[in-house]
Structures are given as structure tokens and as C-alpha cells.
Phi, psi and omega in degrees: 000127178281136179260006175280144181298320185225147176234170181302343181257015185277068168051055171079018184297321180301317179296323181296314183293323178294330188274352185251107183287352186273006164287100196284336184229149167288164181299320182291316179298320180293320179298316180297317180299316183291326175301319176296317181297324185270005190287340180253154180302325181233096187271126176277129179257123188282092178242046180115050176301118189287359174278354177124209178090008174086358179279167185293130183286351185277358187239143169274182178275146162268149169233136179275111190229027186302302183299318180299333182257009173089011180265094183234107182210121184264134181253141186302160189274177175274135350284156181301138172274328182228162177077194184204117175058053170088180185223157184269163174220144184223145172249117186208138180277090185287331182252008177054039177261008177098350175236154186275137173264177186233136176231137183214154175239169174121355178294144186304323180273004177088358182292133177279135177275124178234122184231121179278127173276109182274003179125138178055037174060040169255127191244143175244131183285115179250025189283333185268148170052042179251002178095349179274121179288154176299130182248093189287338180247033185301150179226278185250165180227140168214161182206137170190165181281109183264339185252002174078014181269000177099346183249137183283135171281160176251134178242131182232129169263156179222168183262106172078358178229171189301135172284174185215138168243122180253123175286138181274115182265358184094160180055034176062037172241142189224156178219144182299129181279144175303337180294342181304322187298338181273351181276066183217157355284168181268124176248200175276077190282132175252243187289152171236136182230150184230144173193162177271085189292329186253005175056039177261005174102347175242172190258132178260165184221143177249125176251117179278126177246131178276093193276117181280169183281328182222166176084179183304324182283001173272351191267345185242116173274181179298151187236142176238106183267113173283132179271113180256021178096286181252011179205157176242134181235125181284113180253008181301319181299329182290344180243003183067026177285351183256020183298158182302123178190149175265085190269127178268323184193163170228141180243124171278123180202148183272093186280340182246010173056039177254006173095354176240156185283124168270178185227120174256129188241135177256117181245130179286147170059034182292349179277006184235061177288160005267359183291335184232155184248146173288173177299154186231155173231124184242121180274133175282120183249029180105044181099346172245164183236136178246136181282111179246025185300311183302123178082358181280338186086350178266357184270050181291150182239107185196192173277065186286133184232264182283167182216127170265147182216127180166177180271082186292321184265002175073023182272354179095003179233159184283134176245162182228148168220132175244147180273165190207185171241159184282070181262145177279007185287135172288155006263357188265331175061042164084000180274166172270108185292126170259124186240112183268124182279147177253005174097355179236016180095011177245150185227154178236129180294138184210018183295327178289317179302318182268358176058049179238028184301315171087297183059043171227165174284109183256147177237262182290154178212136181226138161268117182205136180281102185265349181239015172058034177258001178094342179267138180281124175273175180237126177239133184229133173276141181238150167252118179092006178200163178297148175298159189237147174230129172248129179271122178268112180265001181107345177213149181289151003272161170290155184253118177282125183277123178303147184045062193309179202291046170143148174286144184284348182162171185294334176275341183071020189240326191226081179260127187246305194232143176224140174234148182236149175190162174272081191288331182255008174059037178258004174102000176235173183262123176266163185237135171248123187243133179242129179212155180292145177070028183214164163277166171302141180250136180239110180257111181277129182266136181250015181294336181299340176283345185257315186222162187254170181209160170253129178241132188231124170258129184260129181261115180263188186235164173059231183265019172226061184292336178272004176056042178302132181097352180292149182237124184246124179237116185244145176257118180229116183049044177081000181249138181268122175256126183245132175223150176239147173275112184238151184231105178076169173085307185296135180095255174190108170076358187231199181212142176260170181303149172280348181285125181281133185243127181230101179293139182266350182062235179266003181280156179270338186202163167275128187287315181194171180201157173236133178239123179244125182271165184291341178268006177097347176294158181212163176226141170256129188236144181265191186293154177203147178274184181300146177149184179253124185227170175229153178226134182255149173300145181310323181293341181273347186298126181096338182264078188300323181264005176055041179257006177092353178231158174244120187214197183297327178300317180289325177297316178298318180295322180296315178296323179293336181272355181306129178086000182255147178287180184282072176282176179302323182281328189257348184300336182283001174245005177273080185292322188263005173069030179257013171070015174214146180265114184220191184297339177290336182275337186297309177297331176292324177296315182297320178297315180294321179301310181295319178301312184289325185277349177294335173278079189297319183269001173069028182265007178089001180222151172256114187202207189301319184291328177290320177299315178301320180295318180293313181295324180291336180256015186307128177086354182288140175253002177285148179297124181201165180291345180283344175278081191299317185264008172058041178261004175098000179207143177270113187210201187297329179296325178289320178298318179298322178295319179297313182295324181293331185250015181301131177231000000 
């Protein structure tokens, strides 16, 4: 099996490459240019040097600082010895200290790169002796807390061999999870994406398989593993989600704004039926999926690879862009299709209107606000050309930035995956880029020195502590900014930060916001200025230590948070959603405390057994669950609470 993306027989590719004048550099010229760019420890990438030079004035400089900041990880060369079409990179807070760490695949010996962010984007290499076995056929990475202990697990797909889920033991130590045994059979797995598709409180996962026409890798289609708690069950066959297709990835996103995650799928070579399938759109109908591709506008047929997902045009609905190759094949003719959603599962093509056609061999793609103006920009990984950045100013066309925001690798030839996060906590999004024949590249964004942003981490409940699937709608200067908490899939083979980023542009604050969780719960939030904040699920309010009860420990913690903003530790006491713990929250805490503690026996109901417990302990000053209001004595106030909440 050839591991090269294209061969001389790859459906007219030679004609395609000859016909596209926008391959701006020859391989040799590009390699020489990139060598020059990479020659200093901290390379400035000219993406709008404000001293002039014709670049866009809206952007500050990126600087490439991987080695200087301790991020040293080498990725195997071209052609790949292991894996298939690149490797993933992820930004995830593995130790829950508030900053994102970095995980990457692609080293020749299969060692996974794990780098601890010790603060301000200074990294310590934690790759050795961490319990993760060498993954020689590594492909994609995703991470989230699957067991509810507060620490995110790591998920790795592989090509033709067993995938792996590693349980996070803390202190950057991992152990193979028993759930790994259910991720079978193994196909040519590419991206893995997670969401609570049936809204039962735990996370299910979609594994995209690049299904070949012959041989062992032709036998396994894409898989949808329903999470049943202690087991994973592939339910894709029951919905025909495993049909023959060369699938690179699937993205869970709510395309029809009905509160549950739908699935957008990127399929390679879809313009060549019947052996290959076009891109697909699957509507969630209550834990099952219906194929609504035909007539949706999302069913583009091309060499579809990576996928960007977000509200690119600011209409309040999710948009999609997929990467392609510069092929003369109908019906797409080599452009990167941009599909603008209208909110009911239908999309309109708009790449020409926004001037983001590209005409390069594209892999990863991200919608990400890189200049803190609130508009999502577009960043694309390229094979055979420098990576590209399009600046979104709020109205078409987008502006392509010359010598876009970073070299694709030391060879300048094979850039695959990019992940974004605010790694140095300065208020803007930094980029980590993975490409063959290169070390990981770390492009530090300095836009935070120019404009401000609001960053929000959402706290979920149960087995969805990262609140995957939550939708955040913020009002900034009369404009609605929409963000979703997504896990895996988006881009290509990797994962972006869970922290939602909302650039303020010239505004001083976010006016208001609505947060909707995947289980249907919601929060209304008032104005807040720039900074990093947290928002808790309504069920968490009052439970400061997240132990399932509200008690004296939580009352003490609530009091300690008085005058403090909605930080990760204090957000669970912000009852009224004004981003600060103050005197207005105290009575709301006491009300929640009494409400929760009225269920004395913890059976989920307030009734006769709770009344019996209070009467049996009447007059007692000993600490007990019968002291509903925690005033030190079981008396009439506790009886009143029981009767007030009787159900």
C-alpha cells in the first residue's frame, strides 16, 4: 500500500498540478525559503507587519518559538514510513491547571509527544516513561474526561492496528483503559470525534475510516461507538454510517440549532462514484442519524480532506469549509468549498464570494479568530505550498495574507495538522503546526498586545465534564458571536482547546451571553470585560468541590470567593451569572443548600422518609444530614424546609 497522498495514476493529478499557476514556489525554492525562515530560534512570520510592506494592517506578527519554549518533537520524513497522510496534534489541559498542554504523534519510533505547559507557554517534555506505549501507526488524537474523575483521557486512532484509550492517572501518567478493547475492528482510522449523541450524559465517539477498495483495509467502514458506561458498541451499521467511503473525518456540530449534535463527514474522491462517496450530512434524530446529504448543499464531491467548522460569516449558524486539491475534475474543479449554513441543515456555496478558493493541496483547515476582532479567520495547511491565512474583516471578500501565518514544516512540503489555543494566556490564539520532515512548529500570536478578548471554559456535569456540545452565544457591540465546545474532528486529525475565545475588537466588554448545554440546560449571563472566565452547569451551582452534596465545606468556599470573579474555582458560586461572587449570590447559595439538603436520605425525592429523619433527630446539635440548613440544631426551620420542598 502506498503511503503517498498522490501517485501518477491519481485521477489526472498531473494535469491538475500543471494547470494551476498558484503553486507559487517550486519544491526547491520553497525548501530554501523555509530554511531561511527557520534559521533563527524565534522566526518572525510576516502576516501584517505594521511597519508596512503591503500586508494586512489588522494583524500583528507571529513568531516561531518551539525550540526556545521547550517544544522539541521530530516528525518522520516524506514519504511516511508509518501511518497514513500525516499525524495529529492536540491542545488539551491534561493536568487541569488552567493552561493547555500539547500532545502530538508522528515520531518515527512511535513515541507520542506529551508536553506540559508550565505556564506562559513554557514546556517540559513528558513523553518518556508516562505509560503510553509507542504507537507506530498513529493517526489522530482527541482528549476529554471519559470517566468523570476530572482528568482528560487520551484517545489515539491508528492505521490497521488497535486504537488506544489511555486513562489519565494524574501527574502526566497514563494507563491503557479497559474501553480500548471495544474499539474494534481496526481499519485505516483517521479522525476521532466525540459528542453526547443520545443525550444520556456520557460521550459517544465517531471513528472515521479511510476505506480502501481491496485488501484488509477495505473491510472496515467508519464506526460510531455508543458509550454504554462500561462498554462501547458500534451502532454505525444500523444507520448505514459505515458505507464504503474514504472518510477522513467527521465533525459533530448542531447544524439545525435543535440542541443535539449532527454529523458532517468529509470523504475523499467523492466525485468518482460508485467506488467513492461524496461528503455527507447526518441529522441527529434523537440518538440515531438520518442521511440528509442530498440537497443539503453540504454534499460536495471532491478530494475532500480537512474540515473547518464555525460561524464564519457571523450569521449565527455553523458554516463548513473542506480542503481539496487543485484538480480540474467536475463538479468542484479544485477549489476549497465554503458552505454557509442557514440554520436548518442547508448550506450555500460561497468560496468565490469570500475569495477563499485556494487552488493548493490542502489538509487541515481551521476557523479561528487570530486578531481578536470577533470574526473567525481561516487557516489552511498545505502540501507543496506555504500554509495560508485569510483575514475575515466581517464582509466578503476575505483578505489572503501574503506569506501566510507560518511555514508548513522544515521542508516546506507536507503540512497536515494545526491546533490552536491561548498557550501563553495573553488573550490570543497561538498555533501548533505538524508536518512531515519537520519538528513541531509553535507560532506565538502577539495580537493580545493589541486587542482584548473574553475566554470562557465551560464546566459540565457527570461524564461530560468538558461540556462537549455546549453552544455559547455572546453579544458584542450589537453583534452575536457563536461558539461551540467541540472535541476532535475539526481541522485534521487533532483537537483544539476547549476554551471558547471571543475577540472583543474595539469593545470594552461582552454585553450578554446565553449558554446552552447538550442536555438542554442553559445559563443567562450578563456583561463581562476581557479576561479568562469559567461558567458552570446549573446543576453544579453551590457544589464547590463537585462531590454531589452541598454542605459546610461549600458554604466556606462560597464565602472565600466573595469579591472574586468567575474563576475555575469560584464559578460554581456565580448563581446570577454576573461573573463575580458577591452579596447577591449568598442568599441564592443558601436557597440551593436547603433545597438540596431537604432530600435527607439522598433518594432523589423529598418525602416521608426525610420527614421521619428530621423528627427522629429533633433537638440534636450533633452534625447530621437532618440539620438541613446547617445552623447547628435540628428544629422547626429544618421541618419547614422539608415541607416546603415536599414532592
